[in-house]
N, C-alpha and C positions, 0 to 999 in steps of 0.2 A: 682349438681347445675342445676337449670332449665335453659331452653333456654332464658327466659326473663331476669333472673338475670345475665346470662353470657353476653347477649347483653348490659345490663346496665353497667356491669363492664368494658367491652371494650369501651363503649361510654364515661364513666367517665375518663378512662385513656387517651383516645384520646383528650378529652376536656382539661385535665390537660396539656398534651403536647402542645396543641394549645395555651394555655394561656401563655406558656413560650416564645412564639415567639414574639419578639419585632417588633413593627411597625418601619419602617425605610424609609428613603428617597430613591428615585430612584438613582441608581448609574450606571455609564458608565464604562465598563471594557473590557479587552481583545481586544484591538485595533489591527486590522490586515490590512495589505496592500497586496492585491493579495494573500490572505490566509496565509501570513507569518508575524511574529513579527519582526519589525525593519529590513526589508529585504534590501539586497544590490543587485544591478544589475537589477533594474526594467526596462525592455526594452519595455514598452508600453507608449505612450505619455500621456495617461490619465488613470492612474491606478485606480483600484477599492478599496474602503475602506469599512471596516466592523467593527462592534463593538457589544457588548452584553449588555443587560440591566439586572441589578440585583436589587432586592428589597425584604424586609422581609414582605411586605404587600400584602395580597391577592388582586388579580385583578389589580395589578399595570401594567401600560403600558406606552409606549412612544406615545405622541401625536404630537411631533414636535422635530426637531433636528437642530443643528448648528455645522458646522465644521470650524475651523480656521486652516489654513496652512501658515507657515511662513518660511522665508529663514534663520532664526537663532532662537536659543532657547531664546535669550533675547527678541526678538520681540514677540515671542509667549507668553512668560511669561508676557509681558506687554499688552497682549490682542490684538496685532496687527497681523492681517492676511494679510500680504503684498502680499502673493501668492494667497490666496483664503479665502474669508469670505463668506460662503454660506448664511449668514443671517439665520433667523429662517425659517425653511422649515416644513410645516405641513405634518404629516404622521408618520406611525409606522415602516417604513422600517429601518432596521439596517444592511442589507447585500448588498454588491456589489454596493455601492454608487460611481458613477463615478466622479473622480476628475474633477472639472470644473473651475479651476483657471487659472492663468497666464501660458503661455507656458513655459515648463521646458526644461532645458538644459542637455546635457549629463553630467553625474557625479554629478549633483546637489543633495544636501541633503535637504530634506524637513522635517520640524518639524510640527507636527499636534496634535490637540486634539479635543474633542467632548463634547458637553453637550446636554442633552435631557430635554424635558418638560414632566411631568407626566400626569396622567389622569385628574388631577385637574388644569392643566395649570401652575404648579410650575416648575421652571427650576432646574435642578440638578446642583451640583458642576461640574466644568470642570473635565474631565478625566485627568489621567496622560499624560505626553507627550510621543508620539510615533514618530518614524521617518521612512523614507524610502530614499534610495539613488538610483538615476537614473543610468542606465547602458548605453550601447551603442547599439542603435537600427538601425543604418545605417552604411553601409560600410565606409562612409566618416568619421564617428566618430572615427575610429581606427587610423587616422592620419598616422604617419610614420611606424606603426607596420606592419610587413610582416610575413608570415609563413616562418619558417626556419627549416632546417634539417641539420644533420651532414654530413660531407664530405663522411664518410663511415658508413654504417649501422652496428649496433651491438645490442646485446640483450637489453642493456639499454644505454641511452645517457645522458651526462651531458652538460648543457649549462650554461654559466656564462657571466656576464657583470658587470663592475665597473662604477660608476658614482658619481658625486659630488652633495651634497645637500647643498644649501646655507643657511645662517642664516635666521630665521623667517619662517621656514616651518610650515604651518598651517594644512595641510592634505595631505595624499598620498594614492591614490587608484590605485590598480593594477587589470587589466582585463586580464585574462590568460586562455588559452586553450592549452593542450598538449595531443597529440594523439599517442597511445591509452590512457594511464593514465600518470599523472604527479604529482610531488610534488614541491612546490615553497618554496625557502629558501631566507631569507633576513638577511644578516650579520650573517650567521651561524644558524639562527633559522628557523624552519618550520613555515610557515604562516598558522594558523588555524589548526583544528583537523579533517578536512574532509579526507575521504579515497576514493580511486578508483575514483578520479575525472579526467575529467568531466564524467558525466553520459553517458551510452552507447547510441549511435544513429546509424542510417543508414548513415555512414560517407561520402558516396559519394553524399548524398543529403544535410545533415546538420551536424553541430557540436555544442556542447555547450561550453560556456565559464563561468568562475567563477569570482566573484568580491571579492577582498581582500582589506580590510582597513589595510594598512601596516604602518600607521603613527608612531605607537609606536615602530616599529622595526628599524626605520631609525635614523641616527644621523647626526649632522652637519659635513661636510667634506666628506671623502671617504666612499663609501658604495658599497656593492656587492649584486647582486641578482643572484640566481642560480635556474635552473630547472633540474629535473631528469625525464626522460621519460622511460616508459616501454610499452610493447605491448598491454595489455588488450585484448579487443575484436576487436581491430583495425587490429591486425596481429596475426593469429592463425596458427601455424605449429606444427605438432606432434613431430618431432625430437626425436623419441624413447620414448616419454611419451604418456600418455592418451590424447586423443582429440576427441571431439564430431564431429568436422568437420575441414577442412583446408580452409583458405582463407585469403586474405590480401587486404587492401585498399591502400597500398603503404608504403613508408618510414615513419617512425615516424617523427612527426613534432610538432612544438610549435609556439605559437604567444603570445605576451605580449604587453600591452599598460600600461605604468606606468605614472600616472599623479601626478605631484608635485605642490601643490598649496601653495603660500606664502602669508604672512600677507599683503604685499604691493600690492596684487592683480595680481601679475605675475604668470605665469604657465610654468613649464617645462614638457616636455614629453620624456620619455625614451621608445623607441619601439624596438622590435626585428628586426634585420637586419644583414648584413654581419659582423658587428663589434662584434657580440657576438662570443664567442669562444666555441668550442665543443670538447668532449673527450668521449671515451667509459667509461661506468659506471661499478660499482662493481657487478651489477646483471648480472650474466653470462647465466642465462636461465630464461625466463619469459613467461608463457603461462597461459591463464585464465583457462585452463583445466588441464594442465600438471604440474604446480607448479612454484616455484621460487627458484633459487639458488643464494646465495650471497657470494662472496669471498671478505672478508673484507680487504685482502691484496691489492686489486686493487683499493680501494677508495683513491683518491688523498687527502693527509692530508691538511686540511684547504681550500679546493677549494670553500667552501661556503662563506668564509670571505674575506674582502678587504685585499689587499696586497699580495695575492697569485700569485706566478709566473706561469702564464699560457702560457709562451712562447713556450712550447712544445705541446700546443693544436693547433687545426686547426680552421680556420674561418668557421663559419656557412655558409651554402648556402641557397639562396632563393628558395622556391618552390611555384609555383603559381597555381597549379592545383586544389586547394580548395579555393574558393572565400571567402573573408571576409563577403560577403553578406549572406552566409549560416550560419553564427554564430548567435546563439540564447542564450539569458541569462535566467533570472528568469522565464519568461513566459512559456518556454518549459522544464524547469528543474524540478527536484523532490527534496524531502527532502534529505539532504546529508547523505551519509553512514558514520557512526562513530562507535567507540567502545562504546557499550551500557552497557556492563557488563563484569567484570573480574571474572574468575571462576578458583578456585583451583581444582586439581584432587581429586576425592573421594577415589581413590585407585591407588597405584603405585606398579607394579609387575615386578620382574625380569623375563626375558624369557630365554628359553634355547638358547644357542648360545652366543658368546662373544659380549658384548656391546649392548645388546638388552633389552629395558625396555618398558613396556606398561603403559601408563597413561590413566586412565578411568576418564572422566570428568562428568560422570553420566547423561549427557543430550546430545542428538543428536541435534545439531544446527549449525549455521554458525560461524566458528572460523578463527581467525588469531592468532597464538600463540605468547607468550612472552617467550624467552629462555634466561636463564643465564647459561653460559658454561665456564668450566675451561679446561686447557690442553695446550699443546704447540702450537706455531704458525704453521699453516698448518693442524692442526687436524680438523676433520669435525664432524657435527651432521646432520643426515638425519631424517626427521620427516615424517612418513607415516601414513595417517589417514584411518579410517574405521568406518562404521556404526555398524558393527557386528564384532565379533571375532571368529576365529576357536577354536576348542577344545584345541589346544596347546597355545592359548593366543595371537597369531599373528592376526593382523587386516585382515578381509575379504574385498576384493574389489568387491565382486560379485554383490552387489546392487548399485555399483557406476560405472558400465561400465567397470570394470577392467578385466573381464574374457577374453574379445576379443580384447581390445584396449590398454592394458597396464596400468601402475600405474602412479600416480602423487605424488609429494612430495615437501617439502621444504628442502633446504640444506644450511647450514652455514659453512663457512670455517674461522677459526680464524686468526686474524692478529697479535696477540701478545701472550706472554706466560702468560698474566694476565687473570683474569675473565673478560668475555665480556657479554654484554647484547645485544640481537638482537630480533627484531620482523619484519616480512615481511611487505611490503607495497603494493604489487601489485597482491597478490593471496590470496583468501580465499576459504574455502571448508566446506561443511556440513559433520559433523562426530560426533561421541561420543568418539572414542578412537584415541589416537596418539601413535604410536610406535616410540621411539627414538632409532636410530641405530648410534653408535659412531664409528669413524675411526681414526686411527693414521695418521700422516703426510705421504705423499708419500715417503719421504726419510727416514722414520723410526722414532721411538719414541713411546711415550705413546699415548693411545687413548684419545680423548676428553672425558670429563665427564659432564653430565647434572647436574648442581647444582639445578636448578628448572625449571619447565615448567608450565605455566599458559595458559589457553584458554581465549582469548579476543573475546567475542561475538560481531559480527559486523553485522549491518543491517541499513536500512534507519532510521534516527532519527525522526520518525513520532510520534506524540502525541498519547498516548493510550486514547481511548474514552469510553471504556466499562468495566464494572465489572459485574460479574454474580456469584451467589452462590445458593445452594439448600440444603435442608435437607439431601438428599442422596449425600454423597461425590463423588460417582461415576460420577455424572453429571459434577462436577467440574473437575475431572480428564479427562473426555472426552473433555471438553472445553479447558483445558490446552494442551492436545494432539494436538488439531487442532491449537491452538494459537502458539505453538512452531513451527509448520510447516509454519504458516503465517509469523512469525518473520524471520525464516531462509531464506525465499524467497523474502524478501523485500529489494531490492537494488534499483538502478535507474530504474530497470525493475522488474516487478513482475514475478519472474522465477518459473518454475515448480519444480525444485529441485536444491539444492545448490552445486551439485557436478557433476553429469553425464551430465547434459544438460545446465543449467544456461541460458535457453532460455525463451522468453516471449510467451509461448503457450497461445493463446488468449481465449480458452474456459473457462479457470479458472477465468479470471478477470471479466467476466460478470456473469457466473453462481454462483461464490462465491462472487460477488460484495457486496451484502448486508451483508454477513457474515464478510467480511473484514471491511466494513464501520462501523459496530457496534463495532468493536474492536479498530480501528485505524482511525486517521484523515489522509486519503490518497488522499485528493482532488488534491494535486499537483502531486502525483504519477500517478493518473488516467489521469490528464491533459497531463502529459508527454506521457502516453501510447497512447493518441489520436494523438499527433504529430508523434510518432513512427509509428503508423498504417498508417497515411496519407503519411509519407515519403516512406513507403514500398508499397503503393498502385500501382498497375501496370497500364499501359496505357489503358487496357480494363476494368478497374474498380475493379479488384480482390483485396481483402484484404487477404494477405497470412496468413497462420496459425500461424506464429511467427512474432513478431515485437519487435525490429528492425529485418529485414530479413537479417541476416548475411550469411545465406546459403540457397540455393533453394532446397527444398525437391521435391519429385516427386508425381504426381497425387494428390489424395485427401489428402496426407500429406502436400501438399501446399495449396490446395483449398478445404476446408471443410466448409460448410455453418454454422455448429454449432460453428466453431471457429471464422470465419470472422464476425459473428453477433455481436461481441464485439464492432465493429465500430459504431453500432447504439445503442446498449444496454448500453454501458458505459456512454456516454453523457446523456442518458435518466435517468440513475440512479443518475448521478451527479445533474441533475435538481431536481429529487425527494428528495434526501437527503439534498442538499445544496441550493436549490432554485436558482440555477445558470444556466443561459441560454447561457453563453459564448461559451461553447463547441458546443451547438446546433447551434448557429449562425455561428461560424467559420467553422464548418465542414459539415454543411448541404449540400452544393453542392457535396462534395465528398461522402457523404452518399447516395445521389441520384444516383451517378455513380456506387456505389457498388450494390445498389438494381437493377439497370439496368443490371449489370453483372449477377446477380442471374436470372433475367428474361431471359437473353440470354441462360442460361444453363438449364432452365426448359423445360419440354415437357408436354404440357397440364396442366401446373401449378404444376406439380410434379417434385421435384428436388431430384436427387440421388447423387449429388456431396457433399458427407459428409463422416464422419467416424462412424456414428451411436452412440449407447450408449457405448462409449469407456470404456473398463475395466469393463464391466458388468460381472456378475457371471454366466457363462454358464458351460458346461461340460469340456471345455479345460482348462488346467492348465500349466503354470501360465496364467492369463488372459492377455488381450491386445486388439486386434481387437474385435469389437462388435460381439457377438454371438447370442443374443436373440432379440435385437431391432436394425434393420439394417438401413442404411443411408436414404432410401427414406422416412421413417417416421420422423426421427429426423431432417433431412435437410429440408423437406417440412414444418414441424412444425415451424422451425425458419424462413423460407421464409414467412410464414404467420405472425409470430410475428414481423418480421421486417416491414412488410407492416402496421400492426396495430400500431406500435410505430411511424412510419413515419407519419401516419395520425395525431397522437397527436402532434408530433413535428411541422409539417407544420401548424397546427392550432395555436399553441403557437406563432410561428414566423409570423403569419398573412398572411400565404400563402394559402388562402382558396381554390384556384383552385387546388393546389397540394393536399390539405387535402381531397378534394372530390375525386380526382383521386386515391389516396392511399386507401381511404375508399372503393372504388369499387374493387380495387385489393385485399383488405383484404377479402371481401365477395367472390370473385371468387376463391381465393386460398383455403379458408375454404370449399367451395363447392367441389372443386377438391379433397381435403384431405379426406373429408367424403365419397365421392364416391369411392375413391381408397382403403381406409383402414378400413372403418367401416363395421363390420359384423353385419348386422341388425338382423339376426336370433339369434346370440349368445349374442349380446349386448356388444361387445368389439372391440378393434382396433388391427390390425395386427395379430400377433400370440398370443394375449391375455397376453402380458408380462406387467410387472409393469411399465416400461418406456412408452410403447406404449399406455397404458390407462391413465397414470398420466399426460403426456404432454398435450393431447387435453383437459383434464378436467381443468387443471390450466390455459391454454392459452385461453380458451373460444371457442374452436373449436367444442365441443360436442353440438349437438342440445339440447335445454332445456328439451324436453320431454324424452331424452335418458340419461340424466345425472345420474339418480338413477341406471339405469341398468349398466352403465359403471363403476360407483363407486362400485357397488356390485361385478362386475367382478374383480376389483382391490383387494377388500377385500377377495374375494374367493381365489385368487392366494396366498395371504399372509397366509390365514388360512390353505390352503393345504400344505404350506411349513412350518407350525408351526412358522410363523412370521419371516422366513428367508428372507432377502432381496436379490434381484438379480440385481437391478438397478445399473448403473455405473455412470461415471463422468458426463454424460449429463442428464440422467433420474432421478438420485437420488434426486436432489433438487425438482423435480416435484412430486416425490413420497411423500416426506415430506409435500409439500404444498397441494397436493391433499387430504392427510389424515387429515391435520389440517382444511382445508376448509370444509371437510365432517364431522367435529366434532369427529374424531377418534384419538385424541392426545394420548389416552391410548395405541393405537396400536404402535405409534411412540415410546412411552416410553418403552414398552415391547421389541420392535425390537432393540433399541439401547443399552439396558442394559443386554440383554442375552449374556452370554460369551461362549456358546457352539456352536455358529454359527458365521461365519465370520462377522466382524463388529468392532465397537470401543472397546467394552469390550474384545472381542477376541484379538485385537491388544495389549491392556494393559496387558492382561494375558501373551501374548507372549514376554513381556518386552519392547515393543515400548515406546519411550519417546517423539516421534513426530509422527504425522499422517503419515501412509505409503501409498504408491501408490496403492497397492492392498488391498482389504478387508481382505485378508488372511495373510497379512504381509509376502509375499514371500521373501525369502532370495535373490532372483535374481532381484527383483524390488526395486525401490527406497524406502528407509525407512524414507524419509523426503519430503512429498508431500502434499500440502493443497487441492488438487483437489476434494477430497471427504469430504471436511469440511463444507458442507452446513448445518450441524446440528446447527452451531452457530447461524444462522439466526433464526432457530426455537426456540432456547433458549431465545433469546431476544424478537423477534417479537411475538411469540405465547405463549410459556410457561410462560414467564414473562408478555408479553402483550404490549411491547412498539412498537407501529406501527406508521409509518408516515401516514398522511392524504393526499391522492392523490389530494384532492381539495385545500390543503394549503401546497404547497411544501416547503422544507427547514425547516420543523417542526415549521412553523408558527402555525400549529395546529397538535396535536398528537391524536392518538386513543389508548386508554388504554384498552386492552381486554385480560386479562390473561386467560389461558386455564389450570386450575388445573387438575391433574390426580391422581388417586389412587396410593398410595405408596410414595407420597411426602407431607410432612407437611407444608413446606414453600419454597418459592423461592423469591429471591431478585435480582434486576438488576438495573444498572444505565447506561445511555447513554448520553454522553456530545454532544448534538447536536450543530449545528452552532449558535443556539439561547440560549443555556444554557442546563444544565443537566436535563434530564427527569429520574425520579426515581420511581421504583415500588417495593413494597414488599407485597406479599400475604401470608396469614397464615390461616391454618385450625386448630381449637382446640375445645374441648368440643363437639365432635360429629359432628354436622352440622353447627357450627358457623364459619363464614368466615369473615376475616378482610383483607381489601385492603388499603394500605397506598400509596399515590401517591404524587409526587412533580412535578409541572408543572412550567417551568421557566417563569420569568417575561416577559411581552410583548407577551405572547402566550396564547392559550387556549387549552383545550383538551376535547374530548368526552370520558367519562369513562363508560365502560360497566361492571357493577357489577354483578357477579353471585348471583342470588337471586330467591327464590321461589316466584311464583306469589301471594301467599296468605300471604306474610310476608312483613313487612316494612324494609326499608333500612335506617340506621342512618349514620350521618356524624358528628363527634365531639360531640356525645351525644344527638343530636337532629334529628328530621326527616330530611332526606337528602335534600329534596326539599325546606326546610326552612332554610338551612344552608347558611351562607354568601358565595357568589361566586358560588353557586350550582343551576342549573336549571334542572328540570326534562324534558326529551325529549320524551321518549317512553318506552314501554316494547317490548323486542324482545326475544321470546322464554324464556329461563331461565336467561335473563339478564334485569336488570333495567339500563337504559341508561340516563346519565346525561351530561350536558355541564358544565364544570368548568372553572373558570378563573385561572390565575396563582396563585401559592401558594402550600401549603402542606395540604393534606386532608387525613382523616382516615375514611373509610366506613366500616360499619359492617352489616352483613346480615345473614340470615339463608339460607343454600344452601345444 
């Protein structure tokens, strides 16, 4: 078939597909308040509202909008915005619209809806109804509620209180915090399905509270509310088990404000005080690193229900050393941790030794098990997890810190002679294997017997935003390898690993920020991270390497510039991906303090307070401390990058004097970097390593006239190593971006798919099911770590070509620029941006025929850069591209034909 006939055929197919698309009205969908759907506990006086525009018509956009907010659904349905009627507001903005209605009260529920006007001035139908419920944002709002603790500390604590509910209850809202973690029960039922609440914070600075609508759990007459508390990250002591560190913020404590609203307009409040009763709980050991033991014999029967005799319990005591003013709700919280998936074992194997069985779940991820067990009262089951197993089938703890610091486990002791079901509530761990070890009662008898064991995969319930596929299934397997590590480390903190550390090491969340954001809607998780960093900031401005800072490490393990840079880079990425300036505005003064701290540590604008290219591949095994690219280069590069980004932030915030000052500092640090590290004779930086050359190339440090030489040095190193990588956790993202910016995506493809050198394919061949901490998948380093997962960004942004437009943040505009490589016939990806899904599929067939199908969400535009030879035409939908509806030719750029397109779906065909 000739090229002309092939292009004609592709054009005819595209035209036929386009003809099936029905024109449609503009629609308003996906209403959000502060990033959440129908949220509870909004603790800002004027929350921000967002929505999305949908249409089946090319080029459709919003030209005006109107929000109605009402105090009841009936009023809203009647078209009455008694709280706020914005009226028609001209403009195309759909994100972060600040509520500007009547002053809202604590606990108030707001009903709202939106309509938009399209490009022709026609109004849409009203959206569906959305809601938000206000929280408590002042210490005064908590009323009689006080922090309470038990008379005596124990591994777990039970609190209970009975109260009367009068007739005509309209609504009941509970605001609750229990430190470290709590579960709330109303009349014997757990409220909600969230786990490990509240989220982890720097507890001596702030604590989070949760909001529960408990209306459906209450009844007229006597009611009971119960709370169970466990240690979490609030109190960590080893006590013969594994522990990353030891530390405590004090006795476990809880606070609750229960608001009962009646149809007659009256309100009753039940608050925590000395009238609550306390008792030791059935959890006899709880440690976020060491495990959880539950003795079912110790649980008081019926304690969660009304009518229970608690005369043997003690009065709670008031504790006042944590102010209610430090309590924060939705604004500082993240997506809740929940059971996301239930997984049956793929293999069950009896082990040598009595009562030992290995359960292989086939996937290394974050688990809380579900156990069904038979056996006599007092018999026990101990569950020991592992990422790997020894030749004898028993779990290895070598990659989980167990060699030097002990083991962690769950243990359940039966209360009856009947079958019992148990699942832990206060401890999770990353693993693939679980060994069940059964024991007989201490006074003799039969061993317990495991009837069944399932893994419950737990992590933050964040919405998945990305899909990616390619003709070579290896790329999909690499993406899954990274994605499982991302999933496993998403709790209220983005942790580095879900077993040995469970700490928020900060270099990951900015260096992997784009990779995470392409896969997940983590806006709330990143927002919480900023509060955690700010809470952990020291008086001299330092942002520690971990946040929340539960323990203080020494030297550069506490103070590394490549890690602390997250405090400036994370809000900048939030602005780029989400069009959100809130973090920039709130934390700008603290960012300035952090930059001033860096200035105080630099000498001649060279900064050596860093960790270098952590886990790079040098001669030492296993890897760890940087061997090839040392801290002065990486730390100073981020000193420069922080100054550059602060220049942009200051300008956006209208602080022009600051912008000029940071611009000067950017130039000064760049000059110092080049003077200190550039080898003018050789055309490379530092010791000519991959990270040392890639970072200045990508960050814009290299002088324009030297870029080709430095890039040649980078390629030379890769060629000499037969495309083996050496870059580590800091430098690897820049290696990828330097190569793609230099047009050598073919090198990236070759580098990541070879399986005879350390890398992703090597790890897959070694049996890894989640990304490992080291390129070589060492048995003594974590086997579930997303820190080297920067390839996901390349999959979406470069290989598929879904890029944000820096001039139009929040994907108001996108840049579509795929980077096809030999060896791949097609790639497709979709990213659900805050304004709607952006989709790309490119395909090569018939020799040099290239097809690019693009979907641009309504109310946005895109610049599409189509690979095309200069002497050939580009078609869209069977016609010349620049004559197609919604398409405008912009320019030719090398081997690309560049078009501006309105929203809609387009199919371009070209010869390339």
